N, C-alpha and C positions, 0 to 999 in steps of 0.2 A: 629534494631528491626523494623518490619513492623506493621503498625496499623491494627486492625481488618478490617476497612473499605477498606483499600488498599488491603488486602488479599482477601476480597470478590470481589472486582473489578478485580483483577488479575484472580481469578478463573472463574468469570463470562464472561470476555471479552477477555482478553489477550491470555489465553490458547486456546480458540476457534479460535482466529485469527492465533495463532502460528500453530495449527493443520492444518488449511486450507492452509497456506503458505507452510508448509512442504509437503503437498500432491499434490502440483502443478506439472505438467509435468517437469518443470525445477524449482526445489526447490529454494526458495528465502527467505532470512531473512526478516521478516516483518519490522524490524527496519530500514533496508536499504530502503525498499519501502517507508516507512513513511518519511524518510529524503530526498530521492532523486526523488521519482516518484509521491508521492501523490500530491504535489504541482502542477504538470502538469495537474492533473485531476480537481484541483479546481481553478487554477489561469488562465487557458487558455480558452478562449471563445469556446463554443461548436462547432461552425462551423470550427474553426482551429483544434480542436480535431478530428473532423470527417474527415477533409481533411488529417491530418497526418496519420490516420489509413488507409484510402483509398490508400495513396501513400507510406505506410510503412516507414514513416519517424521516425528517432530516435530523441532523445531530442536535440541534437546539430543542427539538420536540422529544427526542429520546430522554 
C-alpha cells in the first residue's frame, strides 16, 4: 500500500519525468538515467563536462 503523500509525489513529479524520457528521440528509462548518468552531471566539474561534450566523449573516456 502506498501512502497518500507518496502517491501525490508520484503524480506530481515521476509521471512528468517518465513522460519526458519516453518522448526523447532515443527513449530512455529515467531510472537508468538516474542510476548511471545523473552522477556524471553532478559529480564531474563543469569544465570537464564541457570538454566531454565538445569531444563527444562517453562515460568511459571521461
